[in-house]
C-alpha positions as CSV (number, residue, x, y, z in Angstrom):
1,M,-86.2,96.3,57.8
2,V,-84.8,92.9,59.5
3,W,-87.1,91.3,57.1
4,Q,-86.3,93.2,54.2
5,Q,-82.5,91.8,54.8
6,E,-83.7,88.1,55.7
7,H,-85.7,88.2,52.2
8,R,-82.2,89.2,50.5
9,L,-80.1,86.7,52.2
10,S,-82.6,84.1,51.6
11,Y,-82.6,85.4,48.0
12,Q,-78.9,85.0,47.5
13,D,-78.4,81.5,48.8
14,Y,-81.2,80.6,46.6
15,L,-79.1,81.9,43.7
16,E,-76.0,80.2,44.5
17,K,-77.7,77.0,44.9
18,Y,-79.1,77.6,41.6
19,R,-75.5,78.4,39.8
20,A,-74.2,75.4,41.9
21,I,-77.4,73.0,40.3
22,V,-77.3,75.2,36.8
23,Y,-73.2,74.4,37.3
24,L,-73.5,71.3,37.7
25,F,-75.9,70.5,34.6
26,I,-73.2,72.6,32.8
27,G,-70.5,70.2,33.5
28,L,-72.4,66.4,33.1
29,F,-73.8,67.9,29.6
30,L,-70.1,68.9,29.1
31,F,-68.7,65.5,30.2
32,L,-71.8,63.5,28.8
33,S,-70.7,65.6,25.6
34,L,-67.0,64.7,25.7
35,R,-67.7,61.6,26.7
36,L,-70.2,61.0,23.3
37,F,-67.1,62.3,20.9
38,H,-64.2,60.3,22.9
39,L,-66.9,57.2,21.8
40,Q,-68.6,58.0,19.2
41,V,-65.6,59.9,17.0
42,I,-61.9,58.8,18.4
43,R,-63.2,55.5,19.5
44,G,-66.1,55.4,16.9
45,K,-64.5,53.0,14.5
46,H,-63.3,50.6,16.8
47,Y,-66.3,50.0,18.7
48,R,-68.0,49.6,15.3
49,T,-65.7,46.9,15.0
50,V,-66.5,45.6,18.0
51,S,-70.1,45.8,17.0
52,E,-69.7,44.1,13.5
53,Q,-67.4,41.1,15.4
54,Q,-70.0,40.5,17.5
55,R,-72.6,40.4,15.3
56,T,-70.6,38.3,12.3
57,Q,-68.2,35.7,12.4
58,I,-65.4,35.1,10.2
59,I,-64.5,31.5,8.8
60,L,-61.2,31.8,7.4
61,E,-59.5,31.0,4.3
62,R,-55.9,30.5,5.1
63,A,-53.9,33.0,2.3
64,P,-51.4,31.0,0.2
65,R,-47.8,31.1,0.9
66,G,-45.5,33.1,-2.0
67,V,-43.5,31.0,-4.2
68,I,-40.0,30.4,-3.9
69,Y,-38.1,30.2,-7.3
70,D,-34.4,29.7,-8.6
71,Y,-32.4,31.8,-9.8
72,K,-33.7,31.3,-13.5
73,G,-37.4,31.9,-12.2
74,K,-38.4,27.8,-12.0
75,V,-40.8,27.3,-9.0
76,I,-39.1,25.1,-6.2
77,V,-41.9,25.6,-4.5
78,G,-45.4,26.7,-5.0
79,N,-49.1,26.5,-4.1
80,K,-51.5,23.3,-5.2
81,T,-55.3,24.2,-5.4
82,S,-57.0,21.6,-2.8
83,F,-60.9,21.0,-2.9
84,V,-62.9,21.5,0.7
85,A,-66.2,19.9,1.8
86,L,-68.4,22.3,4.2
87,F,-71.5,22.0,5.5
88,Y,-73.8,25.4,5.8
89,P,-76.4,24.7,8.1
90,F,-78.1,28.5,7.6
91,S,-81.1,27.8,5.6
92,Q,-81.5,24.3,7.1
93,E,-85.4,24.5,8.9
94,M,-84.6,21.0,10.0
95,S,-81.5,18.4,10.6
96,P,-79.9,16.6,7.6
97,P,-82.1,13.8,6.6
98,Q,-81.3,10.4,6.1
99,E,-81.2,10.1,2.6
100,T,-78.4,13.4,2.7
101,I,-76.6,11.7,5.0
102,K,-76.4,8.5,3.2
103,C,-75.8,9.9,0.3
104,L,-72.7,11.9,1.8
105,K,-71.3,8.6,3.2
106,N,-71.2,7.0,-0.6
107,I,-68.9,9.9,-1.6
108,L,-67.0,10.6,1.9
109,P,-65.5,8.1,3.5
110,D,-66.7,9.4,7.1
111,K,-67.4,7.4,10.0
112,N,-69.1,10.0,12.0
113,L,-70.3,12.0,9.5
114,A,-73.8,12.1,10.4
115,A,-73.0,12.7,14.1
116,R,-70.9,15.7,12.6
117,L,-73.8,16.9,10.1
118,T,-76.4,17.2,13.5
119,Q,-73.7,19.0,15.4
120,G,-73.5,21.5,13.0
121,W,-76.7,21.9,12.8
122,R,-78.1,22.3,16.5
123,S,-75.2,25.2,17.1
124,G,-75.6,26.6,13.8
125,Q,-71.5,26.6,12.9
126,V,-70.2,25.5,9.6
127,V,-68.6,22.5,9.5
128,R,-65.4,21.2,7.7
129,L,-66.7,17.4,6.2
130,A,-63.2,16.6,4.1
131,Q,-60.5,18.5,2.8
132,D,-57.8,17.7,-0.2
133,L,-60.6,15.7,-2.0
134,G,-59.8,13.8,-5.1
135,R,-61.4,15.1,-8.6
136,E,-63.8,12.3,-8.3
137,E,-64.9,12.7,-4.5
138,M,-65.5,16.9,-6.1
139,F,-67.2,15.7,-9.3
140,R,-70.1,13.1,-7.4
141,L,-70.8,16.5,-4.9
142,Q,-71.6,18.4,-7.6
143,E,-73.5,15.9,-9.5
144,Q,-75.6,15.3,-6.2
145,R,-75.9,18.9,-5.0
146,L,-79.9,18.8,-5.4
147,M,-80.1,16.0,-3.0
148,L,-77.3,17.7,-1.2
149,P,-78.5,21.1,0.7
150,G,-76.2,22.9,2.7
151,I,-73.0,21.3,1.1
152,S,-70.4,23.1,-0.8
153,V,-67.1,22.8,-2.1
154,I,-64.4,25.2,-1.8
155,R,-61.1,25.6,-3.3
156,E,-57.9,26.0,-0.7
157,A,-54.4,26.2,-1.2
158,R,-52.1,23.5,-0.4
159,R,-48.6,24.2,-0.2
160,D,-46.4,22.2,-3.3
161,Y,-43.1,21.3,-2.9
162,R,-41.7,20.1,-6.0
163,S,-38.4,17.8,-5.8
164,P,-39.1,17.5,-2.4
165,E,-36.0,15.4,-1.2
166,V,-34.0,16.9,-3.2
167,N,-35.3,20.6,-2.0
168,A,-36.5,20.0,1.9
169,H,-33.3,21.1,3.7
170,L,-33.0,24.3,1.8
171,V,-36.5,25.1,1.8
172,G,-37.8,23.6,5.4
173,Y,-41.4,22.4,5.8
174,L,-44.8,24.0,7.1
175,S,-46.5,22.7,10.6
176,E,-49.3,24.1,12.7
177,I,-47.9,27.3,15.3
178,S,-47.5,25.7,18.8
179,K,-48.9,27.4,21.8
180,K,-45.4,29.1,22.9
181,E,-44.8,30.2,20.5
182,L,-48.6,31.8,19.8
183,E,-47.7,33.8,22.8
184,R,-44.9,35.0,21.5
185,M,-45.5,35.6,18.0
186,G,-49.8,36.4,18.3
187,H,-49.1,40.6,18.0
188,D,-47.6,40.1,14.6
189,G,-51.0,39.0,13.6
190,Y,-50.7,34.7,14.4
191,R,-53.0,33.0,15.3
192,S,-54.6,29.6,16.5
193,G,-54.0,26.9,13.7
194,D,-51.6,29.0,11.6
195,W,-48.8,27.4,9.9
196,V,-45.4,28.5,10.3
197,G,-42.2,27.6,8.8
198,R,-40.1,24.8,10.3
199,T,-36.1,24.7,8.9
200,G,-34.8,26.2,5.9
201,L,-36.5,29.0,4.1
202,E,-39.6,28.4,4.8
203,Q,-39.0,29.5,8.7
204,L,-36.2,32.0,8.2
205,Y,-38.1,34.1,5.4
206,D,-41.8,33.0,6.9
207,S,-43.1,36.8,7.5
208,A,-42.1,37.5,3.9
209,L,-44.0,34.3,2.7
210,R,-46.6,34.8,4.5
211,G,-50.2,36.0,3.3
212,Q,-53.0,38.1,4.3
213,D,-56.0,36.0,4.9
214,G,-59.3,35.9,4.7
215,G,-62.7,34.0,4.2
216,W,-66.3,34.3,4.9
217,Q,-68.1,37.0,6.9
218,I,-71.3,35.2,8.2
219,E,-73.9,36.8,10.6
220,V,-74.8,35.6,13.4
221,D,-77.7,36.1,16.1
222,A,-78.3,36.7,20.0
223,Y,-77.5,33.0,20.6
224,G,-74.5,33.2,18.1
225,R,-76.2,30.5,15.6
226,Q,-75.6,31.8,12.0
227,T,-78.2,32.9,10.2
228,R,-76.4,33.9,6.6
229,L,-73.5,34.6,4.5
230,V,-72.4,38.4,4.2
231,R,-69.7,38.6,1.6
232,H,-66.2,36.7,1.2
233,I,-63.2,38.3,1.8
234,S,-60.7,37.4,-0.6
235,S,-57.1,36.0,0.5
236,T,-54.0,37.3,-0.7
237,I,-50.8,35.5,-1.2
238,G,-47.7,36.0,0.2
239,N,-44.3,37.8,-1.1
240,S,-42.6,35.5,-3.2
241,L,-38.9,34.5,-2.8
242,H,-36.0,34.6,-5.6
243,T,-33.3,32.7,-4.5
244,T,-30.2,32.2,-6.0
245,I,-30.2,28.4,-6.3
246,D,-30.0,26.2,-9.8
247,A,-32.6,23.9,-9.3
248,R,-31.3,21.4,-12.3
249,L,-27.9,21.6,-10.7
250,Q,-29.8,20.5,-7.0
251,E,-31.3,17.6,-9.1
252,V,-28.3,16.3,-10.3
253,A,-26.2,16.7,-7.0
254,A,-28.8,14.6,-5.3
255,R,-29.3,12.4,-7.8
256,A,-25.4,11.8,-8.1
257,L,-25.0,11.8,-4.1
258,K,-28.1,9.1,-3.6
259,E,-26.4,6.7,-6.3
260,S,-23.1,7.2,-3.9
261,P,-21.8,4.2,-2.0
262,T,-24.0,5.4,1.0
263,G,-26.1,7.8,-0.4
264,R,-25.4,10.2,2.5
265,G,-23.6,13.2,1.9
266,A,-23.7,17.3,1.0
267,V,-22.5,19.4,-1.9
268,V,-22.5,23.3,-1.5
269,G,-21.9,24.7,-5.1
270,I,-20.7,28.8,-5.0
271,D,-20.8,31.5,-7.7
272,P,-17.2,32.8,-6.7
273,R,-18.6,36.0,-8.8
274,S,-20.7,37.1,-6.1
275,G,-20.9,34.8,-3.1
276,A,-24.7,33.2,-4.9
277,I,-25.1,29.9,-3.7
278,R,-26.1,27.2,-6.7
279,V,-26.0,24.2,-5.3
280,L,-27.3,23.2,-1.5
281,V,-28.3,19.6,-1.0
282,S,-27.8,17.3,2.1
283,M,-28.4,13.6,1.3
284,P,-30.8,11.5,2.5
285,G,-33.5,14.4,2.7
286,F,-37.9,13.7,3.3
287,D,-40.4,15.1,1.7
288,P,-41.9,18.1,3.4
289,N,-45.2,17.6,1.4
290,V,-46.6,15.0,4.0
291,S,-45.3,17.2,6.9
292,F,-48.8,16.8,8.4
293,Q,-49.3,13.5,7.9
294,P,-48.6,10.5,10.8
295,E,-45.8,9.0,8.7
296,F,-43.6,12.4,9.0
297,A,-42.9,11.1,12.6
298,G,-41.2,8.4,10.6
299,Y,-38.4,10.8,9.4
300,M,-37.7,12.1,13.2
301,N,-36.8,8.3,14.5
302,D,-34.8,7.2,11.3
303,N,-30.9,6.5,11.5
304,S,-30.0,7.5,8.6
305,L,-30.9,11.3,10.1
306,P,-32.9,12.5,7.2
307,M,-33.7,15.8,9.2
308,F,-30.2,16.7,9.0
309,N,-28.8,19.6,7.4
310,R,-25.5,18.0,6.3
311,A,-24.3,21.0,4.3
312,V,-24.6,23.3,7.1
313,Q,-24.6,21.7,10.8
314,A,-22.4,18.5,10.1
315,L,-18.6,18.3,11.1
316,Y,-16.0,16.5,9.7
317,P,-12.0,16.9,9.5
318,P,-11.3,18.2,6.0
319,G,-8.8,15.4,5.5
320,S,-6.2,16.6,2.4
321,T,-8.4,19.2,1.8
322,F,-6.8,21.0,4.3
323,K,-3.3,20.7,2.3
324,I,-4.5,23.9,0.4
325,I,-4.1,26.0,3.3
326,T,-0.6,24.0,4.2
327,F,0.5,25.0,0.6
328,A,-0.6,28.2,0.4
329,G,0.6,29.2,3.9
330,A,4.0,27.8,3.7
331,L,4.5,29.8,0.2
332,S,3.5,32.8,1.2
333,E,5.7,32.6,4.2
334,N,9.0,31.7,1.6
335,K,9.2,28.3,4.1
336,V,9.8,27.0,0.5
337,N,9.8,27.7,-3.0
338,I,7.9,26.2,-5.3
339,K,10.9,23.5,-6.8
340,H,11.6,22.4,-3.1
341,S,11.1,18.7,-3.1
342,Y,11.1,16.1,-0.5
343,T,11.5,11.9,-0.9
344,C,8.8,10.0,0.2
345,N,9.4,6.3,0.4
346,G,5.9,5.4,2.0
347,K,6.8,7.1,5.8
348,Y,8.0,9.6,7.5
349,T,9.2,8.8,11.3
350,F,9.4,11.6,13.6
351,G,10.7,10.8,17.1
352,N,9.6,7.3,17.6
353,K,6.4,7.8,15.7
354,T,6.5,6.6,12.2
355,F,3.8,8.5,9.9
356,K,2.7,6.6,6.7
357,C,1.8,7.9,3.0
358,W,-1.2,7.1,1.5
359,E,0.9,5.2,-1.7
360,K,2.5,1.9,0.6
361,K,5.1,2.3,-2.2
362,G,6.3,6.0,-1.8
363,H,6.0,9.1,-4.6
364,G,9.4,9.3,-4.8
365,T,10.9,12.7,-4.9
366,V,8.3,15.2,-5.4
367,S,8.3,19.2,-5.1
368,L,5.8,21.0,-4.0
369,S,3.3,21.3,-6.7
370,Q,3.5,17.9,-7.4
371,A,3.0,16.9,-3.9
372,L,-0.6,18.5,-3.6
373,A,-1.8,17.1,-7.3
374,R,-0.4,13.7,-6.1
375,S,-1.6,14.1,-2.6
376,C,1.7,12.9,-0.6
377,N,1.4,12.7,3.3
378,V,5.1,12.8,3.7
379,Y,5.5,15.8,1.7
380,F,3.0,17.6,3.6
381,Y,3.9,16.0,7.1
382,Q,7.3,18.1,6.8
383,L,6.0,20.8,5.0
384,G,3.7,21.7,8.3
385,L,6.4,20.9,10.7
386,R,8.6,23.5,8.5
387,T,5.4,26.1,8.4
388,G,4.9,25.4,11.7
389,P,0.8,25.7,13.5
390,D,0.5,29.4,14.3
391,I,1.0,30.1,10.0
392,L,-2.0,27.1,9.2
393,Q,-3.9,28.4,12.4
394,Q,-3.9,31.7,11.3
395,L,-4.5,31.6,7.6
396,A,-7.9,29.1,8.3
397,R,-8.8,31.9,10.0
398,K,-8.6,34.2,7.3
399,F,-10.3,31.7,5.1
400,Q,-13.2,31.6,8.2
401,L,-12.9,28.3,9.2
402,G,-13.5,27.8,12.4
403,Q,-17.0,30.9,12.4
404,I,-19.9,30.4,10.7
405,T,-20.7,32.2,7.4
406,G,-23.7,34.1,7.7
407,L,-25.4,32.6,5.1
408,D,-29.4,33.1,5.0
409,V,-29.9,29.2,7.1
410,L,-30.5,28.3,10.2
411,S,-29.0,25.8,12.6
412,E,-25.3,26.8,10.9
413,K,-22.1,25.1,12.7
414,A,-18.8,26.9,13.6
415,G,-16.4,24.0,13.1
416,L,-13.4,24.4,15.0
417,V,-9.9,25.6,14.3
418,P,-7.5,24.1,17.2
419,D,-4.9,26.2,18.4
420,T,-2.1,25.7,21.5
421,E,-5.2,28.1,23.8
422,W,-7.9,25.9,22.7
423,K,-5.6,22.7,23.5
424,Q,-4.6,23.9,27.2
425,K,-8.2,25.1,27.8
426,K,-10.1,21.9,26.6
427,M,-7.6,18.9,27.0
428,H,-4.6,20.7,29.5
429,E,-2.0,19.6,27.6
430,S,0.4,21.6,26.1
431,W,0.6,21.6,21.6
432,H,3.0,18.6,20.3
433,P,4.6,18.4,16.8
434,G,2.5,15.8,16.1
435,D,-0.7,18.1,16.4
436,T,1.3,20.0,13.8
437,I,1.6,17.3,11.4
438,N,-2.1,16.4,12.0
439,M,-3.2,19.9,11.0
440,A,-0.8,19.8,7.9
441,I,-3.1,17.0,6.5
442,G,-6.5,18.2,7.5
443,Q,-6.9,15.6,11.0
444,G,-6.8,16.0,14.6
445,P,-9.5,18.3,16.2
446,L,-10.5,20.2,12.7
447,W,-13.7,20.5,12.1
448,V,-15.9,22.1,9.1
449,T,-18.6,22.0,7.4
450,P,-19.5,21.3,3.6
451,L,-20.5,25.3,3.4
452,Q,-17.2,26.5,4.8
453,M,-15.1,24.5,2.1
454,A,-17.3,25.7,-0.5
455,S,-16.5,29.6,0.7
456,L,-13.0,28.5,1.1
457,I,-12.9,27.1,-2.4
458,S,-14.8,30.0,-3.9
459,A,-12.0,32.3,-2.5
460,V,-9.3,30.5,-3.9
461,A,-11.0,30.6,-7.3
462,N,-11.4,34.2,-7.2
463,R,-7.9,34.5,-5.5
464,G,-9.0,36.1,-2.2
465,T,-12.1,37.5,-1.8
466,M,-14.4,36.3,0.3
467,Y,-18.4,37.8,-0.7
468,Q,-20.9,37.3,1.6
469,L,-23.1,34.4,0.9
470,H,-27.0,34.7,0.4
471,I,-29.6,32.2,-1.0
472,V,-32.0,35.0,-1.2
473,D,-31.6,37.1,-4.3
474,S,-34.4,39.5,-4.2
475,I,-38.1,39.3,-2.6
476,V,-41.3,40.4,-4.4
477,S,-44.6,41.3,-3.2
478,P,-47.9,40.3,-5.1
479,A,-48.3,43.5,-6.9
480,G,-44.8,43.2,-8.7
481,E,-42.9,45.9,-6.3
482,T,-39.3,44.6,-5.2
483,V,-39.4,45.1,-1.4
484,Y,-35.6,43.4,-0.7
485,S,-32.8,42.9,-3.1
486,F,-29.4,41.4,-2.3
487,Q,-26.7,43.4,-3.1
488,T,-23.2,42.1,-3.5
489,R,-20.6,43.0,-1.1
490,K,-17.4,41.7,0.3
491,K,-17.0,40.5,3.5
492,A,-13.1,39.7,4.2
493,E,-10.3,39.1,1.9
494,V,-7.5,36.8,2.0
495,K,-4.4,38.7,0.5
496,L,-1.5,36.6,-0.4
497,S,0.7,37.3,-3.8
498,E,-0.1,36.9,-7.2
499,Y,2.8,34.3,-7.6
500,V,0.8,32.2,-4.1
501,W,-2.2,32.0,-6.1
502,Q,-1.0,31.0,-9.6
503,A,1.1,28.6,-7.5
504,L,-1.8,27.0,-6.0
505,A,-4.5,27.1,-8.8
506,S,-1.5,25.1,-11.0
507,A,-1.0,22.3,-8.7
508,M,-5.0,22.4,-8.3
509,E,-5.5,22.0,-11.9
510,D,-2.3,18.8,-12.1
511,A,-4.7,17.3,-9.6
512,V,-7.2,17.2,-12.2
513,C,-4.9,16.2,-15.7
514,S,-3.0,13.7,-14.1
515,G,-3.4,13.4,-10.0
516,T,-5.5,12.3,-7.4
517,A,-8.7,14.0,-9.5
518,R,-8.4,13.2,-12.6
519,A,-11.5,11.8,-12.7
520,C,-13.2,14.9,-12.8
521,Y,-11.0,15.9,-16.3
522,F,-12.7,17.4,-19.3
523,P,-10.7,17.7,-23.0
524,D,-12.9,21.1,-23.1
525,L,-12.9,22.4,-19.3
526,Q,-10.3,23.0,-17.5
527,V,-11.6,21.6,-13.4
528,A,-9.0,22.8,-10.7
529,G,-9.3,21.0,-7.3
530,K,-8.3,19.0,-4.0
531,T,-9.5,15.3,-3.2
532,G,-10.0,14.1,0.3
533,T,-10.0,11.2,2.6
534,A,-11.0,12.2,6.0
535,Q,-10.0,9.7,8.7
536,N,-13.3,8.8,10.9
537,P,-13.1,7.3,14.2
538,H,-16.5,5.5,13.9
539,G,-16.2,3.8,10.6
540,R,-15.2,4.6,7.2
541,D,-13.5,7.1,6.3
542,H,-15.4,10.6,4.6
543,A,-14.7,11.3,1.0
544,W,-14.3,15.1,0.1
545,F,-13.6,17.1,-3.4
546,V,-13.1,20.5,-3.3
547,S,-13.6,22.3,-6.9
548,Y,-13.8,25.0,-9.4
549,A,-14.3,25.4,-12.8
550,P,-13.5,26.8,-15.8
551,A,-9.7,27.4,-14.1
552,V,-9.8,30.4,-15.5
553,N,-12.5,33.0,-14.9
554,P,-14.3,30.7,-12.6
555,E,-17.8,30.5,-12.6
556,L,-18.9,27.7,-10.3
557,A,-17.0,26.4,-7.1
558,L,-18.3,22.7,-5.6
559,A,-17.4,21.2,-2.4
560,V,-18.6,17.5,-2.4
561,I,-18.7,14.8,0.5
562,V,-20.0,11.6,0.8
563,E,-19.6,10.4,4.5
564,N,-17.7,6.9,5.1
565,G,-17.8,6.7,1.3
566,G,-13.9,6.0,1.5
567,S,-12.0,7.7,-1.3
568,G,-12.1,11.3,-2.5
569,G,-10.8,10.6,-5.8
570,G,-13.0,7.4,-6.6
571,V,-16.2,8.7,-4.8
572,A,-16.7,12.3,-4.4
573,V,-14.6,13.1,-7.6
574,P,-17.4,11.6,-10.2
575,I,-20.5,13.2,-8.3
576,A,-17.9,16.8,-9.0
577,R,-17.4,15.7,-12.2
578,R,-22.0,15.1,-13.2
579,I,-22.7,18.6,-11.8
580,Y,-20.2,20.3,-13.9
581,E,-21.9,18.2,-17.0
582,A,-25.0,19.7,-16.2
583,A,-23.6,22.9,-15.5
584,F,-21.9,23.6,-19.0
585,N,-23.5,21.4,-20.8
586,I,-21.1,18.7,-21.6
587,N,-21.4,15.0,-23.2
588,T,-19.1,12.7,-22.3
589,G,-20.9,10.2,-24.0
590,G,-21.0,8.2,-20.7
591,A,-20.6,9.1,-16.8
592,I,-17.8,7.9,-14.6
593,K,-19.6,6.5,-11.9
594,A,-17.5,5.7,-8.0
595,D,-16.4,2.1,-7.4
596,A,-16.2,1.6,-3.5
597,G,-14.5,-1.1,-4.0
598,A,-12.4,-0.9,-7.2
599,W,-9.3,2.3,-7.2
600,E,-7.9,2.8,-10.3
601,E,-3.9,3.2,-9.8
602,G,-2.9,6.6,-9.3
603,V,-5.8,7.1,-7.0
604,E,-6.2,7.4,-3.8
605,K,-6.4,3.8,-2.0
606,P,-7.5,3.4,1.4
607,L,-5.3,1.4,4.0
608,A,-6.4,-1.9,5.4
609,G,-6.5,-1.6,9.5
610,D,-3.4,-3.8,10.2
611,N,-1.4,-1.0,8.2
612,V,-2.8,2.4,9.7
613,E,-1.5,3.8,12.9
614,V,-4.8,5.1,15.1
615,S,-3.7,6.7,18.3
616,T,-5.7,8.8,20.7
617,T,-3.3,10.9,21.6
618,P,-2.9,14.0,19.8
619,A,0.8,13.7,19.3
620,A,0.5,10.8,17.1
621,A,-1.5,11.3,13.4
622,G,-4.1,8.9,12.7
623,K,-4.6,7.3,9.6
624,R,-3.1,8.9,6.7
625,Q,-5.2,11.1,4.4
626,Q,-5.4,11.0,0.5
């Protein structure tokens, strides 16, 4: 019976091993099945794509970027067709013969043409022979196509900047993506060689303007050599931007600035009913169409700084345009009434300092309204002291001076509204009455951008509403679907009494009718404005003019500055006049032109250097403003 027991034990041991082997094979089968399921079902699409990519290559066709329009639908930035010559070596059994190379050389001026063709044939890679072909070159290639086997002409979209110098700072330009940018933006679909926006709307809205690239799908063999064209994948244009800009007013403003005494400055125009930017011009400008060409580097080294956006980046003292703040602050806090008068004899003495008015003979006895219209410095010296620095600083900040506006632009500067704390921290000095005298006429360490002053005068025009400024009104897809639409919204509100608003508006209307800004007077259009001539320690003074029209129910508010232009009334006002003529279709039969050397009676006259007190101490006022 022992052997029967042993036989049973051996059989049981065999069964256990058998079961183990069966379970092992079942486990392996299940593992392989799950693995195959994972590879073919779960990851099947991925590996099919990888396999397809190994079998084919894509020759990229850059998608056209979206079009940028003004608010009337006029194209500001579009695309134009560029013709490119390509060599396809797929069907060529031998290197291009000398006849082909000679024929090509007669059409395309490329010294390395023969070497590039031969290299392309040996490597089996498509060669880009030339781009931006002219019509003559393109037609000659088509005519000689029988003599040029493997040569094709294709179309590509290139950026087309209309009125390039006028809109350069508004829209920006393109350049090739850098290595560092690619590392940061690669996960968003950017590739090496992509064109990306630099400054302006091109950069700020780059992701919206970029289209979906297409190209030619080409089959390759096991050695990576291209064998045949499989198919063409069409590219898709990017989204279009519909802006609030008035292209016609842009042209007028740029031309007027260019014809000013220095040709340097900025104009910003705002619709005070919504905060929509109608004009944003900085001169001199540059040509973004040549951003890929060697001459573009010349702009970077130009001493006139054509790449610098003066409208939002340049900081200037506001000069006498700041008297708007002094006027409103004093009246709203009941420091004076509208009839309060001071006598101006051409100078004002405070302590051991004498502060002069731009009008050497003086303005005589003037009221608050007359002082603003005639820009009497002596009046505002005393008004500033009576009002006090705290009221001026607080009201300036309510008008959002000293802070960025939040406009959809890049590199906007905040500027500065100085106060006691700032002076103690930066200059280790206390605030002096001379600082208040300086601030009252817009001088001292008080810095603003043209955009901020346009925002200020826009709020004055609509009586206190600070709208969110904006340039892009909507973004529309290629299919016509609106993917973004700006909603007008109030950002802040400056609360002054109706009495103060009316008094300020009346005084600014008087400045145009009979004061320092009368070069902007129209019989059929009432303009309200304030001139300014801002002291510049580095050269001639800057010419300012802030204004709005019509005076009742305003539609356009403007800030104009001409760097080193001199008198605001003589230089900046005529520029605004030309813009209003275009905006409201006014034909005056002859524009009033600026004259850098002659000044009409009643228009601010620059003081000679020996009649100007210039001091580096904050307690003393510098050259007096208009």
